[in-house]
N, C-alpha and C positions, 0 to 999 in steps of 0.2 A: 169371708167373715165381714159382717157389717161393723163399722167402727164409728165412734162419735167424734174423735179428734184424729185426723189423718196424720198430722206431724208427730203427735205423741205415740201413736200406734206404730208408725214406721220406725221411729227411734227405738221402741221396745223390741221389735223383731230384729233390728240390726244388732242389738245387744246379744241376741241369741245366735248371731252368726249368719243371719240371712242378709242378702243384698237385693236391692231393687233391680229387677230384670227388665221391666217395662211399666209404662204408665199410660193410661188412656183417660182423657177428659171428654165428657159428652156434654156439650153446651145444650143440645136439645133435651137430653135426659136429665140434665143438672146433677151429674154424678161424676166421680173420679174412681177409676179402678187402678190399684197398684198391685203388681205381681212381684213377689219376693221368693227367693230360693237360696239354699245353701250354695256357696261358691263351688263350682264344678258339678253341681247337680241341678242345673237349670230346669230339668224336666220335673223336679219335685217342688213345684210352685204352690204357694198359697196366694189367694186373691183377697185383698182388702177392698171393700166397697164403702165409699164415703158419699153420702147424699148431701148435696150442698145446702138444701133447705131443711136439714134435720131429718130425723127418722122417728116418727111417732111410734112405730111398731117395735123399736129396739128395746128389749127388756133391760131392766136395771141390773138384774143378777142372773144372767143366763150362762149355761155351760155350752151354748152354741154347738149342738150336736155332739156332745161328749167332750173330747179334748184332743189337742195336738200333742205329739210326742217327738222329741229330738234327742239324738245321742250327742253327748259332749265328751271331749277328750279327758277332762278332769272335772267331775261334778262339784268338788269343793271349790276349785278356782272359779268355775262359772257362777256358782251361787254367791260367792264373795263379790264377784264383779257386779252381779245383779243388785245385791244389797248396797254396794258402794254407789250405785246409780239410782237408789231410792225404790227398788223393787222389793216388795214384801215376800219373803219365802214362806208360803203357807204350810208346806209340809217339808221340813228340812231333810237333807240326805243322811239321816242317822245311821243307815246301814251301809253308806258308801256306794249305793246303787241307784237310788231314785229320789227325786224331789218334785214338788209341784209349786208353781207360781201361777199368777193370773195376769193376763194382759190388761191394758188400760180399759178394755171393754168387757172384762170379766170372763174372758176365754181361759179355760183351764189348760195350762201347759205342763206336760210331764217332761222332766229332764232325766235321761237315762245315761248312766256311766257306760261308755264304750268299753267293750271287753269285760274283764272280770271286775267285780265290785272292789272299791278301794277299802282299805282297812278302816274301821270306825275311828273317828278323830273328833276332838273338840274344836270349836264349840258345838259342832253339829250333833254329836252323840247325845247330848243332854238338852238340846233345843226342843221346845214344845211346838206343836202345831199352832198356827195362828189363822183364825177364820176358817173357811172351808175351801176345799180344792176339788 
């Protein structure tokens, strides 16, 4: 995924439970690659690409080839943690099963409740969608 602000994007994915696995800076290519993965699942990496001189081709509102999806232990707790850290919940987990947020670079991220859906609960049940996801 191409990103505009590497530090902001790394911080966002860490909130989702990913950790930095490795990083590669290319002085000749003028870019940095950061690989992140869930703890204990280092084979399930995503790559963030940051071009030091900017990226003219990076769209302002892209879905970047669809979306990423991650299972979470408790979708309500994870959405609350994200909100507490300034992340907008675009599609709240009204059903206790699924929510959508966007990364700082507008990548759509689907959060899925691990196992069975949680019972509907407020404030999520009555929360409206915000923006698009």
